[in-house]
Every structure is written in C-alpha cells, then in structure tokens.
All heavy atoms as an XYZ file, in Angstrom:
673
protein
N       0.855     -1.175     -0.009
C      -0.031      0.022     -0.006
C       0.893      1.237     -0.001
O       1.845      1.340      0.691
C      -0.937      0.043      1.243
C      -1.733      1.201      1.312
S      -3.270      1.364      2.188
C      -3.114      0.541      3.686
N       0.560      2.188     -0.811
C       1.351      3.425     -0.993
C       1.070      4.407      0.230
O      -0.096      4.373      0.724
C       1.013      4.098     -2.288
N       2.016      5.151      0.541
C       1.805      6.118      1.652
C       1.069      7.353      1.160
O       1.389      7.807      0.026
C       3.186      6.563      2.200
C       3.901      5.464      2.926
C       5.271      5.941      3.207
N       5.409      6.173      4.680
C       6.548      6.487      5.340
N       7.559      6.721      4.566
N       6.520      6.586      6.572
N       0.275      7.880      1.914
C      -0.479      9.121      1.555
C       0.225     10.322      2.226
O      -0.016     10.697      3.398
C      -1.964      9.076      1.994
C      -2.766     10.179      1.497
O      -2.189     11.181      1.093
N      -4.111     10.094      1.687
N       1.192     10.890      1.558
C       2.031     11.902      2.061
C       1.236     13.254      2.352
O       1.549     13.953      3.216
C       3.322     12.237      1.230
C       4.249     11.065      1.251
C       4.330     10.161      0.273
C       5.069     10.974      2.416
C       5.293      9.099      0.383
C       6.052      9.946      2.482
C       6.093      9.031      1.441
O       7.010      7.934      1.540
N       0.246     13.465      1.529
C      -0.524     14.701      1.687
C      -1.237     14.575      2.999
O      -1.447     15.569      3.823
C      -1.594     14.832      0.575
N      -1.828     13.408      3.352
C      -2.540     13.188      4.656
C      -1.569     13.339      5.812
O      -1.886     13.887      6.821
C      -3.234     11.840      4.617
C      -4.043     11.671      5.923
C      -4.719     10.315      5.872
O      -4.353      9.400      5.101
N      -5.690     10.135      6.774
N      -0.312     12.748      5.673
C       0.665     12.859      6.663
C       0.983     14.279      6.987
O       1.166     14.799      8.092
C       1.948     12.100      6.396
C       1.791     10.571      6.553
C       3.142      9.963      6.119
C       3.061      8.472      6.425
N       3.245      8.077      7.823
N       1.181     15.051      5.886
C       1.491     16.529      6.018
C       0.341     17.214      6.720
O       0.595     18.055      7.696
C       1.785     17.095      4.661
C       2.188     18.555      4.804
C       3.563     18.872      5.046
C       1.273     19.578      4.731
C       3.928     20.229      5.141
C       1.662     20.884      4.896
C       3.041     21.204      5.061
O       3.457     22.494      5.285
N      -0.863     16.949      6.389
C      -2.017     17.636      6.963
C      -2.171     17.260      8.434
O      -2.582     18.126      9.226
C      -3.322     17.265      6.183
N      -1.857     16.028      8.752
C      -2.025     15.580     10.124
C      -0.900     16.039     11.088
O      -1.114     16.136     12.269
C      -2.134     13.979     10.179
C      -3.489     13.589      9.650
O      -4.410     14.329      9.595
N      -3.523     12.322      9.194
N       0.296     16.288     10.561
C       1.434     16.553     11.373
C       2.093     17.963     11.095
O       2.067     18.793     11.957
C       2.374     15.447     11.343
C       3.628     15.649     12.255
C       3.487     15.507     13.626
C       4.788     16.004     11.768
C       4.578     15.740     14.501
C       5.942     16.269     12.541
C       5.792     16.113     13.915
O       6.814     16.351     14.777
N       2.628     18.019      9.953
C       3.450     19.165      9.607
C       2.742     20.481      9.534
O       3.265     21.564      9.696
C       4.149     19.001      8.289
C       5.178     17.880      8.289
N       6.270     17.939      9.059
C       5.198     16.651      7.827
C       7.067     16.888      8.959
N       6.323     16.000      8.200
N       1.401     20.472      9.314
C       0.573     21.680      9.230
C       0.021     22.140     10.550
O      -0.681     23.157     10.562
C      -0.407     21.617      8.196
O      -1.361     20.706      8.492
N       0.276     21.397     11.627
C      -0.199     21.708     12.923
C       0.487     23.073     13.411
O       1.648     23.262     13.176
C       0.069     20.746     13.961
C      -0.766     19.456     13.768
C      -0.513     18.495     14.906
N      -1.298     17.297     14.727
C      -1.061     16.180     15.420
N      -0.058     16.081     16.235
N      -1.855     15.117     15.177
N      -0.218     23.944     14.057
C       0.352     25.233     14.487
C       1.555     25.064     15.370
O       2.593     25.808     15.192
C      -0.751     25.927     15.234
C      -2.023     25.292     14.693
C      -1.698     23.928     14.341
N       1.597     24.038     16.284
C       2.803     23.933     17.091
C       4.013     23.485     16.335
O       5.098     23.815     16.608
C       2.447     22.931     18.281
C       2.112     21.576     17.915
C       0.648     21.313     17.729
O      -0.119     22.288     17.638
O       0.283     20.135     17.646
N       3.783     22.613     15.282
C       4.940     22.218     14.447
C       5.372     23.238     13.583
O       6.569     23.368     13.340
C       4.498     20.938     13.630
C       4.215     19.709     14.415
C       5.356     19.353     15.363
O       6.588     19.457     14.850
N       5.136     18.921     16.506
N       4.530     24.137     13.082
C       4.887     25.253     12.240
C       5.775     26.262     13.081
O       6.827     26.743     12.698
C       3.675     26.045     11.686
C       3.002     25.108     10.672
C       4.153     27.334     11.080
C       1.703     25.660     10.148
N       5.405     26.428     14.330
C       6.171     27.275     15.250
C       7.557     26.693     15.513
O       8.560     27.401     15.483
C       5.380     27.432     16.561
C       6.042     28.290     17.565
C       5.179     28.488     18.835
C       5.918     29.302     19.835
N       5.149     29.468     21.052
N       7.579     25.403     15.788
C       8.889     24.762     16.062
C       9.786     24.812     14.811
O      11.006     25.030     14.923
C       8.704     23.329     16.506
C       8.124     23.137     17.904
C       7.779     21.734     18.203
N       8.946     20.920     18.254
C       9.535     20.493     19.385
N       8.955     20.763     20.514
N      10.520     19.744     19.331
N       9.256     24.512     13.675
C      10.026     24.550     12.434
C      10.610     25.961     12.091
O      11.730     26.189     11.812
C       9.228     24.084     11.248
C       9.957     23.981      9.890
C       9.194     23.269      8.828
N       7.928     23.883      8.569
C       6.788     23.341      8.779
N       6.715     22.071      9.298
N       5.662     23.910      8.489
N       9.732     26.952     12.259
C      10.215     28.334     12.037
C      11.216     28.732     13.070
O      12.166     29.482     12.780
C       8.995     29.365     12.053
O       8.465     29.433     13.297
N      11.144     28.280     14.256
C      12.152     28.561     15.306
C      13.516     27.855     14.981
O      14.634     28.515     15.181
C      11.678     28.071     16.652
O      12.595     28.361     17.675
N      13.476     26.674     14.445
C      14.675     26.027     14.036
C      15.367     26.744     12.887
O      16.527     26.904     12.790
C      14.457     24.536     13.649
C      14.191     23.652     14.875
C      14.179     22.175     14.472
N      13.220     21.862     13.460
C      11.961     21.530     13.728
N      11.478     21.474     14.901
N      11.128     21.223     12.641
N      14.572     27.242     11.901
C      15.025     27.959     10.787
C      15.646     29.315     11.259
O      16.677     29.748     10.832
C      13.941     28.260      9.763
C      13.548     26.961      9.047
O      14.295     26.013      9.077
N      12.350     26.963      8.516
N      14.953     29.911     12.229
C      15.519     31.194     12.863
C      16.886     30.949     13.446
O      17.784     31.761     13.449
C      14.428     31.718     13.806
C      14.886     33.019     14.387
C      13.839     33.623     15.310
C      14.263     34.963     15.895
N      13.261     35.427     16.855
N      16.965     29.827     14.239
C      18.215     29.548     14.871
C      19.357     29.350     13.853
O      20.429     29.874     14.121
C      18.112     28.160     15.675
N      19.103     28.803     12.705
C      20.114     28.670     11.705
C      20.522     30.085     11.150
O      21.697     30.351     11.060
C      19.562     27.899     10.501
C      20.490     27.708      9.356
C      21.288     26.473      9.523
N      22.298     26.439      8.461
C      23.432     25.730      8.695
N      23.672     25.139      9.802
N      24.304     25.748      7.722
N      19.520     30.951     11.019
C      19.804     32.341     10.511
C      20.641     33.060     11.558
O      21.599     33.774     11.257
C      18.579     33.093     10.170
C      17.852     32.615      8.925
C      16.779     33.551      8.515
N      15.740     33.827      9.498
C      14.658     33.172      9.663
N      14.327     32.152      8.996
N      13.857     33.474     10.731
N      20.320     32.907     12.759
C      20.995     33.623     13.906
C      22.456     33.043     13.987
O      23.415     33.909     14.220
C      20.292     33.463     15.203
C      18.999     34.157     15.365
C      18.267     33.670     16.640
C      19.158     35.626     15.354
N      22.621     31.801     13.876
C      23.978     31.226     13.952
C      24.857     31.665     12.758
O      25.987     31.906     12.990
C      23.945     29.684     13.931
N      24.264     31.809     11.565
C      25.007     32.316     10.481
C      25.468     33.768     10.654
O      26.555     34.183     10.478
C      24.199     32.163      9.138
C      24.136     30.709      8.803
C      24.811     32.958      8.045
C      23.152     30.358      7.659
N      24.541     34.526     11.205
C      24.756     35.903     11.520
C      25.878     36.106     12.529
O      26.716     37.068     12.523
C      23.494     36.619     11.920
C      23.521     38.133     12.023
C      22.126     38.703     12.279
C      22.213     40.251     12.283
N      20.884     40.845     12.515
N      25.879     35.266     13.532
C      26.886     35.329     14.631
C      28.236     34.665     14.157
O      29.165     34.730     14.986
C      26.342     34.560     15.839
N      28.251     34.097     12.947
C      29.557     33.427     12.581
C      29.786     32.057     13.116
O      30.898     31.464     12.919
N      28.743     31.444     13.625
C      28.941     30.087     14.219
C      28.669     29.008     13.132
O      28.967     27.839     13.333
C      27.925     29.853     15.351
C      28.206     30.667     16.532
C      27.351     30.422     17.726
C      27.618     31.268     18.921
N      26.818     30.855     19.985
N      28.039     29.429     11.989
C      27.756     28.474     10.933
C      27.846     29.192      9.569
O      27.923     30.444      9.568
C      26.401     27.898     11.066
N      27.988     28.433      8.508
C      28.107     29.026      7.171
C      26.974     28.452      6.280
O      26.512     27.286      6.581
C      29.413     28.631      6.598
C      30.609     29.276      7.239
C      31.893     28.979      6.611
C      33.027     29.572      7.348
N      34.348     29.157      6.820
N      26.607     29.176      5.299
C      25.545     28.709      4.376
C      26.056     27.518      3.626
O      27.149     27.534      3.112
C      25.071     29.770      3.433
C      24.113     29.345      2.405
C      24.543     30.921      4.212
N      25.263     26.396      3.669
C      25.651     25.216      2.891
C      26.766     24.421      3.508
O      27.426     23.642      2.837
N      27.031     24.558      4.825
C      28.120     23.782      5.428
C      27.742     22.362      5.722
O      28.572     21.513      6.086
C      28.629     24.461      6.687
C      27.554     24.580      7.781
O      26.424     24.189      7.584
O      27.911     25.183      8.850
N      26.486     22.005      5.640
C      25.986     20.627      5.814
C      25.933     20.217      7.311
O      25.904     19.031      7.562
N      25.911     21.232      8.236
C      25.852     20.826      9.596
C      24.555     21.296     10.171
O      23.837     22.151      9.666
C      26.990     21.557     10.380
C      28.352     21.102      9.925
C      29.465     21.707     10.691
C      30.780     21.084     10.378
N      31.876     21.666     11.281
N      24.244     20.727     11.386
C      23.030     21.080     12.050
C      23.344     22.162     13.094
O      24.488     22.271     13.579
C      22.481     19.819     12.872
C      21.614     19.047     11.958
O      21.394     19.374     10.792
O      21.202     17.966     12.495
N      22.358     22.925     13.527
C      22.436     23.877     14.627
C      21.993     23.109     15.919
O      20.874     22.665     15.950
C      21.705     25.158     14.413
C      22.220     25.878     13.187
C      21.786     26.071     15.557
C      23.677     26.216     13.183
N      22.849     22.905     16.807
C      22.543     22.186     18.033
C      22.115     23.191     19.148
O      22.738     24.202     19.380
C      23.878     21.480     18.513
C      23.768     20.880     19.851
N      22.928     19.775     20.153
C      24.451     21.079     21.012
C      23.061     19.442     21.363
N      23.947     20.269     21.912
N      21.013     22.887     19.740
C      20.544     23.622     20.927
C      21.003     22.931     22.122
O      20.639     21.796     22.429
C      18.995     23.694     20.906
C      18.418     24.474     19.775
N      18.232     24.043     18.556
C      17.999     25.804     19.786
C      17.702     24.931     17.767
N      17.576     25.991     18.508
N      21.867     23.495     22.886
C      22.559     22.854     24.023
C      21.545     22.413     25.041
O      21.789     21.352     25.652
C      23.537     23.851     24.655
C      24.727     24.165     23.757
C      25.663     25.156     24.395
C      26.761     25.562     23.495
N      27.600     26.556     24.062
N      20.542     23.179     25.283
C      19.507     22.668     26.319
C      18.490     21.757     25.745
O      17.539     21.375     26.426
C      18.876     23.904     27.008
C      18.026     24.767     26.128
O      17.943     24.453     24.870
O      17.405     25.692     26.679
N      18.443     21.496     24.449
C      17.449     20.633     23.798
C      16.117     21.272     23.466
O      15.251     20.620     23.025
N      15.975     22.564     23.782
C      14.762     23.259     23.520
C      14.885     24.047     22.238
O      15.595     25.039     22.054
C      14.461     24.192     24.605
C      13.195     24.999     24.402
O      12.450     24.819     23.485
N      12.900     25.884     25.379
N      14.196     23.620     21.065
C      14.354     24.170     19.782
C      13.719     25.706     19.781
O      14.002     26.441     18.827
C      13.616     23.378     18.851
C      12.630     22.641     19.675
C      13.216     22.516     20.982
N      12.997     26.053     20.788
C      12.466     27.387     20.917
C      13.340     28.378     21.497
O      13.151     29.659     21.479
C      11.097     27.394     21.545
C       9.971     26.467     20.972
C       8.753     26.411     21.809
C       9.726     26.955     19.510
N      14.463     27.862     22.206
C      15.360     28.765     22.917
C      16.534     29.087     21.925
O      17.504     28.317     21.724
C      15.933     28.091     24.111
C      16.915     28.924     24.901
O      17.182     30.092     24.539
N      17.395     28.375     26.010
N      16.459     30.238     21.260
C      17.473     30.660     20.269
C      18.461     31.720     20.833
O      18.914     32.552     20.034
C      16.731     31.181     19.045
C      16.067     30.062     18.253
O      16.573     28.913     18.269
N      15.053     30.386     17.582
N      18.727     31.663     22.119
C      19.729     32.589     22.651
C      21.068     32.206     22.076
O      21.444     31.067     21.806
C      19.744     32.567     24.133
C      18.453     33.021     24.789
C      18.556     32.959     26.309
C      17.280     33.501     26.892
N      17.226     33.352     28.336
N      21.935     33.220     21.880
C      23.270     32.979     21.226
C      24.124     31.956     21.975
O      24.747     31.113     21.360
C      24.020     34.365     21.192
C      25.178     34.238     20.279
O      25.174     33.405     19.361
N      26.104     35.080     20.426
N      23.999     31.962     23.311
C      24.835     30.986     24.078
C      24.305     29.575     24.044
O      24.946     28.637     24.453
N      23.070     29.431     23.530
C      22.514     28.052     23.495
C      22.681     27.393     22.134
O      22.393     26.204     21.951
C      21.019     28.182     23.737
C      20.337     26.909     23.954
O      20.847     26.009     24.652
N      19.150     26.711     23.322
N      23.273     28.044     21.163
C      23.441     27.535     19.790
C      24.847     27.209     19.436
O      25.782     27.977     19.813
C      22.894     28.554     18.805
C      21.489     29.007     18.895
C      21.153     30.088     17.854
C      20.479     27.830     18.775
N      25.069     26.111     18.668
C      26.419     25.858     18.164
C      26.175     24.900     16.970
O      25.244     24.191     16.797
C      27.313     25.212     19.160
C      26.887     23.868     19.647
C      27.944     23.257     20.615
N      27.434     21.955     21.040
C      28.151     21.172     21.822
N      29.375     21.512     22.201
N      27.661     20.044     22.253
N      27.213     24.957     16.095
C      27.162     24.140     14.911
C      27.774     22.821     15.162
O      28.739     22.618     15.861
C      28.001     24.875     13.765
O      27.923     24.190     12.520
N      27.129     21.723     14.612
C      27.525     20.404     14.927
C      27.270     19.504     13.687
O      26.330     19.702     13.004
C      26.732     19.884     16.137
C      27.128     18.516     16.616
S      26.108     18.011     18.006
C      26.978     18.781     19.361
N      28.037     18.424     13.549
C      27.829     17.437     12.496
C      26.444     16.840     12.731
O      25.983     16.567     13.791
C      28.865     16.345     12.543
C      30.238     16.768     12.083
O      30.316     17.715     11.325
N      31.271     16.111     12.568
N      25.768     16.627     11.500
C      24.375     16.049     11.553
C      24.357     14.739     12.329
O      23.505     14.479     13.136
C      23.839     15.904     10.157
C      23.494     17.090      9.525
C      22.903     16.889      8.145
C      22.555     18.138      7.459
N      21.938     17.950      6.126
N      25.285     13.823     12.058
C      25.235     12.473     12.618
C      25.362     12.598     14.140
O      24.756     11.824     14.880
C      26.391     11.635     12.008
O      27.699     12.120     12.317
N      26.207     13.490     14.692
C      26.412     13.559     16.055
C      25.201     14.239     16.732
O      24.712     13.753     17.730
C      27.666     14.392     16.382
C      28.026     14.445     17.878
C      29.357     14.941     18.198
C      29.637     14.830     19.699
N      30.900     15.159     20.036
N      24.653     15.294     16.114
C      23.563     16.025     16.662
C      22.285     15.125     16.711
O      21.474     15.233     17.592
C      23.198     17.252     15.893
C      22.168     18.120     16.535
O      22.150     18.325     17.713
N      21.235     18.612     15.734
N      22.094     14.200     15.735
C      20.916     13.446     15.723
C      21.106     12.102     16.383
O      20.237     11.216     16.339
C      20.610     13.179     14.202
C      20.248     14.565     13.523
C      19.932     14.365     12.069
N      19.817     15.712     11.465
C      19.373     15.883     10.244
N      19.049     14.884      9.507
N      19.329     17.082      9.776
N      22.176     11.811     17.042
C      22.444     10.565     17.739
C      22.116     10.611     19.136
O      22.247      9.570     19.831
C      23.871     10.044     17.403
O      24.758     10.961     18.177
N      21.732     11.718     19.759
C      21.454     11.765     21.207
C      20.207     10.917     21.535
O      19.296     10.900     20.772
C      21.165     13.223     21.600
C      22.330     14.103     21.627
C      22.613     15.025     20.584
C      23.286     14.055     22.641
C      23.683     15.803     20.614
C      24.385     14.868     22.598
C      24.575     15.752     21.682
N      20.300     10.240     22.708
C      19.133      9.471     23.137
C      18.059     10.515     23.503
O      18.324     11.580     24.037
C      19.509      8.706     24.390
N      16.801     10.158     23.199
C      15.749     11.098     23.471
C      14.792     10.602     24.642
O      14.702      9.418     24.780
C      14.836     11.184     22.219
C      15.556     11.507     20.915
C      16.082     12.957     20.963
N      16.898     13.146     19.669
C      17.268     14.319     19.350
N      17.010     15.390     20.032
N      17.943     14.437     18.225
N      14.217     11.550     25.250
C      13.229     11.198     26.326
C      11.816     11.078     25.694
O      11.703     11.424     24.567
C      13.310     12.235     27.439
O      12.877     13.492     26.956
C      14.665     12.358     28.069
N      10.837     10.801     26.495
C       9.504     10.734     26.022
C       9.055     12.082     25.491
O       8.152     12.109     24.615
C       8.521     10.268     27.129
C       8.674      8.785     27.479
C       7.696      8.331     28.487
C       7.895      6.928     28.882
N       6.941      6.505     29.831
N       9.524     13.150     25.986
C       9.132     14.495     25.518
C       9.946     15.025     24.366
O       9.941     16.124     24.056
C       9.065     15.494     26.649
O      10.431     15.524     27.199
C       8.155     15.130     27.770
N      10.737     14.102     23.726
C      11.612     14.376     22.627
C      12.791     15.326     22.970
O      13.346     15.867     22.097
C      10.835     14.983     21.413
N      13.079     15.418     24.238
C      14.220     16.245     24.697
C      15.444     15.317     24.739
O      15.386     14.120     24.826
C      14.006     16.802     26.103
C      12.833     17.752     26.205
C      13.269     19.131     25.885
N      12.196     20.079     26.154
C      11.584     20.838     25.228
N      11.870     20.691     24.016
N      10.636     21.666     25.564
N      16.656     15.925     24.627
C      17.850     15.181     24.712
C      18.123     14.833     26.174
O      17.860     15.605     27.019
C      19.004     16.020     24.170
C      18.851     16.263     22.716
C      19.872     17.207     22.221
C      19.566     17.520     20.770
N      20.096     18.774     20.321
N      18.487     13.579     26.390
C      18.859     13.191     27.814
C      20.066     13.879     28.297
O      21.048     14.073     27.512
C      19.129     11.619     27.828
C      17.880     10.841     27.915
C      18.300      9.375     28.137
C      17.021      8.471     28.176
N      17.431      7.112     28.387
N      19.941     14.257     29.547
C      21.167     14.918     30.125
C      22.142     13.813     30.581
O      21.711     12.959     31.232
C      20.683     15.801     31.316
C      19.795     16.868     30.810
C      19.613     17.979     31.817
N      18.659     18.895     31.296
C      18.973     20.174     30.976
N      20.164     20.541     31.024
N      17.994     20.941     30.491
N      23.327     14.023     30.244
C      24.367     12.988     30.599
C      25.125     13.394     31.837
O      25.311     14.459     32.205
C      25.321     12.759     29.476
C      26.258     11.627     29.676
C      24.498     12.585     28.161
C-alpha cells in the first residue's frame, strides 16, 4: 500500500505547534550564520545545548555534525537526555 504523504502532512506538519517549532529552528540557523557560528551550505546542524528548539539565545546555539547531533538519546518528551 502506498503512503499518503498529503494526509501525513495535513495531520502533522501543518499543525500550528509544528509550524512554530520549524520556524524557530530555521531562525536558529539564520542567527547562527549571522553570529559566525555556521556557514551557508556547510552541511551541519544547529545544536541547541539545552534541547529546546524554541530557545534561540546565542549562548545556546552551536554548529555540529548532523550525525552527532541526531544521535542523542531522546526522552518521552523528545528532549535530549542529560548525561
């Protein structure tokens, strides 16, 4: 059976809370580029040190390899586990 991507988008990606989180992550990237912590097209993720994608303070952002940033163990609330 084929996946219905339009339905998946409507059910998840178009929710107001997901739109807010996505725009906040994009804003974090723009802020990191402006602060000199990242470059356009560098292929890296912007890591939020506290695990909160809505916290875009300059001290909370850093550039990190995608594989390392996405390998953190997650809790039930999708936060990164504190080690």
